[in-house]
N, C-alpha and C positions, 0 to 999 in steps of 0.2 A: 811755817805748814798746816791747816786749821784740821781739827782730828776730824773733820767728814773729810778732807783728803786724804788725807792716812788712812782711814776707811777704803776711800773706794781707790788707793794707788794694790790696798792687800787684799782688795777683792782680786782685781786686775792676776795680782800674782798670783793666789787662787785659782783664777781661772787658769793663768798662763801653764802651770801647772800639772792639770790635769787633764791624765790621758784621754784621751777622747774615745779610743776603742776601747778602751777596759770598761768605760762608764759605757757607750751602747752594745756591749756585746752583755754586762750583766742586767743591761736594759731589756732585753732580750733572754735570759734565764727567767727574768720577773714571768714574762711572757707567755715561757713558753710554761710555768708553769702552773697559772692562769690557763692556758688553752688546756693542760692534759687532766686540767682536775672537772673541765667541762666532759671528758671522757669515761670520768675514773674517780670515785668520791674520794677512793684509797692511793691517789695518786700526791698527796699533802700530807699522808700521813709518814711518823717519823722511820717506819720501820722498810715502807718502799722507796724512804730519800737518802735512807742507808744501802740499800742496793742497789741504785741506782750509782753510788760513791764508792760503793764495788767493783763496776763493771768501771765507772770509769777511774779507777785506779790506775786497769792496768793501762786502758790508754793512757793517762794521763804520763806514765811512766815512760811511753813507745814517747810523748811530743816532749820532756824534757830533755831531749839527747836531739832529736831534730831543732827549735827550734838553737842549742846551739848553730847545728849545720847551717841552717837559715840564717841569721843571723851573720855571718859567714857572706852571704851571696851566696851557696850553694844547694844541694838538695841533697840527700838521702832516699836513692830506689833501690835500695839493698832492707829493707824494716820487713815484707812480706816471711820472707825465708830466714832472715836472721831470727826474728822472733820465731823461725820452727825449727829453727837451729837449740836457739837454746832451750827449748818446752824438751826437742826428742833428746839432746845429746844432754842433757840433768838428770833424762828418767832410765838414758843409757846406762849414766855413769854410776846411780844407785845401786843395776840392775849388776855392775860389772867389778866393782871395787866394792861397792856400799854406799849407803847412803849420805853417808860423813860427805862424799863426796860428786853431791848431785850440783849441788846449786852452787858450788863453786868452779865442776867444768861446765857446765852451762855455761857461766859468767865469761869464761874462757875461753870459752871462744867463739862465745860474740865480741871481743877485747881482738881475738886474732882477724874476723872478717872486718870488723872495724879498724885496725891498721894497717891491713893492704886496699882498705877503702883511701884513708887517708895517701897512703902512697899512691897511690896512683893516682890519685888527684894533684899531691902539692909538690908530688917526684918528676912523674913521667907525665904532667901537666894535664892530663885527659880529665873532657870535660865532665861533673862530679853526677850530670846524671847520665851519659850513657857511662861508666866507669861503675857505677852503683848500679844499675841495670845490669846491667855484665856483670857483678858479683851476687846481687838477688841470682842468675840465671845458675852461678857453677853451683849455691849454698845450694837450690836446687836439685842438683844436680849427686851431690855429695847425701842429702836424706836421699834419696831414690835407692841411691848407692849403698846407703846404710845397712837400707830396711829392704832390698830386692827389689823396692814398688811393691809389697805389702804394709797391710797396717804392720806397726810396730809394739812387738808384746810388752812392754816395759810401762813400770810404774810407776808413779811420783813416790818421793819418800816423805813418810808423816811429816817431817817439816815443812818438806812444799805444804802440804793440802793444808798444813794449821795457817801455815803465813796466806794462803792466798782463801781460806775461809774461813775461819775460825774466828771469833772475838774479845777477845783478852780486856778489856778496857772498855767502861762505860758501853759496852755493846759496840763501840767499833768497830767496823772489819779490819782485821789487822794487814789486807791489801793497803789501807787505803793510809796508814800508819806507814809502811813503806815506803809509797809515792812522795809522804811530805817529808821525811829522812831525806831524799832524793831531789826533791824540790827547794826545801832550804839549803842541801849542798848547790845547787845549781846558783839561789839568788845568791851563795854566798862568796863562788867563784866569779859571778856577775861585776857584783857590788863593789866585793873586799879583796880582790888580788888582780894583781899584772896582768893575767890573761884574761880575765875579762876586760880587760881596758882592750887590749889587743883586739879581743873577739867582734870590736865595737869600729874600734879604726880599722881594720883588714874588712870590716863589713860597708865601708864608706869609703875605704879608695887603698887598697891594696898594695896599689905602686905604692904609694907615698908612703905607708906605713912601712914599707918594705927599705925603703931609700933612709928612712927614720931611724932604723938600728934592730927594727926585731926579726927573731927569727919564724918569718911567715909562716911555715913550712911546718915548721914544731907547732905553731899553734892549729896545721889544718892537721894533721897527723891528730895533734890529743881531742879534739872535737869528733872525727870521725870515730873514733877510738869511744869515745865516750860514748856517743853516739849507738854505735855495737851492744855495748856493755846494756843499754838502757834499753835495746829492743829485748835482750836474750836473756836478763830479767823480767821482761813481760811474759818472758815465752816460760820461763819455769814456774811463773804466776800462776800460769792460762791454765798450763802440767799440771799443777795443783790442782785446780779448780772442777779441772775434768778428769783429773786421776792419771791422764798418759798423755803423751805429746803422740801426732798425729799429723798426717801429711797437709801444707799450705793452710795450718791455724794460723801462721799471721796474716794471711790474705786480703781480710776485710779489714785490715788494722791499717791500710797506706794512706789511701784516702781521705782518713778522718783522726788521721793523725796530723797529716800536713795543713788540713783545712784548720783544724783547732790553733795550731800555730800561728797561721792568716788572721783567722775570724777576729783571737788576743789582739793584735794589733800589731806582731814581729813584720816587718817588715818583709816583702816577698822578697826582692832585692837584696835583702840584709844592711846591717848597721841602723837597725833601729826595734826595740821590743826590750819588754818590760815579763819578769816571768808571771807575775796575775794575770795578764792577759792571759796566757797561755793554759790557766787555772781558768780564769773566765773562760775562756775557747775549749776546752777540753767539757765542762762542765756545760753546755752550751750544747754539744754534739753528741753529748752523751745521754740530754732529755729529748733533742731531736732523731736520737734512734730511737728511745721509747715509742715517744708521740709519733712515730713510722710505722713502729711495731702493733701497739695499740689498733692502728688505722690500717694496717696488715698490707704496709707496705711493699712490693716486691723488692728483691734486690738491687736488680736493675733499675729501680725509683732511685732509691739510693743512692748509690754510686751520680746517679746525673746532676743528681742534689745537693749531694756533695762537689763534683767536680765544675758547676754553678757557680758556686758560693768562693772555688777557688780563681776564678775566671776572674768571676765578680771583685773577690780583694784584690787582684792581681789590678787590674782599672784602675782603682780608688786607688792604694799603696804606691804601684807604681808609679805616678805620677810627682807622687810629693816629693819634699828635702828627704834623703835617709841623714838622720842625728840619732847620737842616741839617745831612746829615752828614758 
């Protein structure tokens, strides 16, 4: 075989290994940066980009859990009020028992709701769209009952504020490091553990995976539990960012989180996707939000855009073969 044929073979192999949705997403990020610079000369400044990363970290943490659920071929619509649960219960715990209990209790509450989601989908076999939407309503009711319908008076702990707002190393927001740690954990889970292989397998063909001896119910429960904890963690950071939890603090994150995961190439019907794509999707959505804010786009217009993005990507990826990315 000639050197030219070897080079052609290597090039073809490299092209096949490229995840096209990820490349497209990063391409759009460049376009967004250039478009934003047309509106403001400070759009490409280091300080502004770090601020965008800080805001993106909250969405990225939520999307980390959502991605696992979508890889299974399911959906988690309880995100809005699980974020609220994490934020409001962490601040409540700080007032009840002390600041050292704030973050653990917030995450514990998210874990409990996530486990309930997983049990409903895996054991009761209720469609995830219906069950998680119901749990979202339950979480909303619990929070309204907790506050009596009024704005809570509890405040975030110093640790919560430090994690969400401060910059302790290289002027990079601490929230970005939290997102990075969670992202690394998700990558290791998907690439280096049996659970990760089972997630992709279930997303491609749950029945065949079950017949091969995999405990598919345990995998479903674990992924919904992780998603609940990720949503709660984002709520903890948001409470630290604003210094307190508040009603419906997670409402703006449902469609952007799903859109970010799908934009990054994760198959909306499960079985295909990479975390790098999710990172690209999160950054893309965050930049889009920033530009729409600069353009003073109303919230209704933003929701329409996110909905169109999800529908469009569903049409694109829903026709493809679901294979591991």
